[in-house]
Structure formats: structure tokens, C-alpha cells
Phi, psi and omega in degrees: 000048177299138177221143181228145176297143188212123171053053173285137180199173178237137178227135178237114182273125177183174179272079185286145181268101180290349174286339173266318186267059169281172177308317181291319180294321180293313182301317183278311189283314186271310183270347181055045184273151169290153186306325188275000187280127183281147174228156178275127178249124182252136179223132174292137187265315191261358182209148181296131178197158175282163177294156172228138181247126176249136181195139172055039176084002181241154174235120183253121180239099178271143172221172182291347181240351184199144170250123183242128178237120188238129174285133182241337179289312175204158177255108180204169177298321180298315182290326174295322175297318178299315177296319179292327177295322180295317179298311182297323177295327173297320177294321179295321184276332179236061188292345183275357179294122175291118182242150182234336184200159172214151183213144173247118186254117179238122185231151172229134178261128181252133173294324178211121185290139177295155180304324186293340181262338184301127178286146181265144180289116185258195180307310183297318179295318182294320178297313174299322178289317177298333179277359178092011178269138181262121181281117183259345177200156176232153181222131178233143176220135172228144184238127176235150179291140176207117180055227181268002177241211180220160167247123175264114180262117184235134178237123177250127180238123182268167183302328182271013178073006168281169179180177182227131175255118186243136169241111184251110179269109193243129177234138176245127179192154173262002183257124183296329180293327177294321183284325174299315179298312178307313182290345175283353191260026184296322181297317180291323181294314176302318175296322180295313183299320179298318178296320180292325177294321180298324181284316187274321186263331178105347176222153179280122175269148182266000000 
């Protein structure tokens, strides 16, 4: 039942101004770097995409609808907290940005899903199989209340019994202050995800 942290990130949904969040703007406003400090700029070659700025183990990807900050050096609580601090700094530096939601995503990828997590074939699965369809993946989602937001608990099960367990700590609000407060709760979020893992999986995942 090997499981590894996978694609932890921070997302803030809002009408971000890309004329401000240029590579130079990200370096100065979010990373608080001196003008001469170099940063890595990533651009897709074969498909249209926004720029991404990499610095200090984080990848910042702005779009007109979402700001995504992802730890790339390592996946850990410390690096997720760092990502949340950068996202909060964007809110503090651009408080006029209309925002609607923010989320902290904590995921584990399983080489083999434990029996306690495996979804059981129900009436829908049986009906699809009887009709000649081969089920290649299953998806389960539960949403529970947590503080002023929710936790979306999602399990994706692939045909080969591999899968991903996701804890999405999601807040909807139009107030910047609410999102800054939400992004400050990473330690509690990781602890909560660990506790839920203990209950759902049977062992504590790192």
C-alpha cells in the first residue's frame, strides 16, 4: 500500500490582473525580490498557456481566473505553508482583486489502494458491465463542513487499483481578509488530513 504525497498546491480564484502579475511583478510583489534577482520563467512551446514563474522551490502560475502556487522542490507541510504565504501576499498586495474562492489541496497517490478505500461495485457498475462497458476508473466525493469552509474528500480509483486521495480545503467568500485567514491554517489542515487518513486508510500517511 505505498502512498506518496502528490501535487499539493494552493489556489485562489479571482479576477487577477495579468498586466500586474507579470514575471517581474511576481518577483517583486510576491517573492519580494530585488529588481536584479533572476527568476526562472516557464513558457509552454507547443500549446497556448500562461507563463509560470519558479523561485525558491515554488511555481507560481497566474491566469485571469486563478492564481496557483505549487511546491516543486519537495512536498511537505513547510513547503505548502510557504506556498500559502505567497498566495496570501498576492492578496495583500492586490487587495482590490475580486476574489471568490480559495483552496488548499493535499493529495496522496497510491500504488495500490487499500481495501478500506476501494469503492464497491454498485448497481450502476453492474448495469454498465452488463451493457458491455469496461469501467476504467471510479470516483467518490464527500463534502464535510470545516470551520467557515468545507473539506472536499475525493477518491479516484483506476482500473489497476492505483488511485489518488485528495483533501481539498475550500472556502467561498468575496472578502480578501477571509481568504488570508484561510490560507494561514495550513498546519491545521495538514493535521486534519492526517487524522482523516488514519480513519479512512487505517495508517497515518506522511
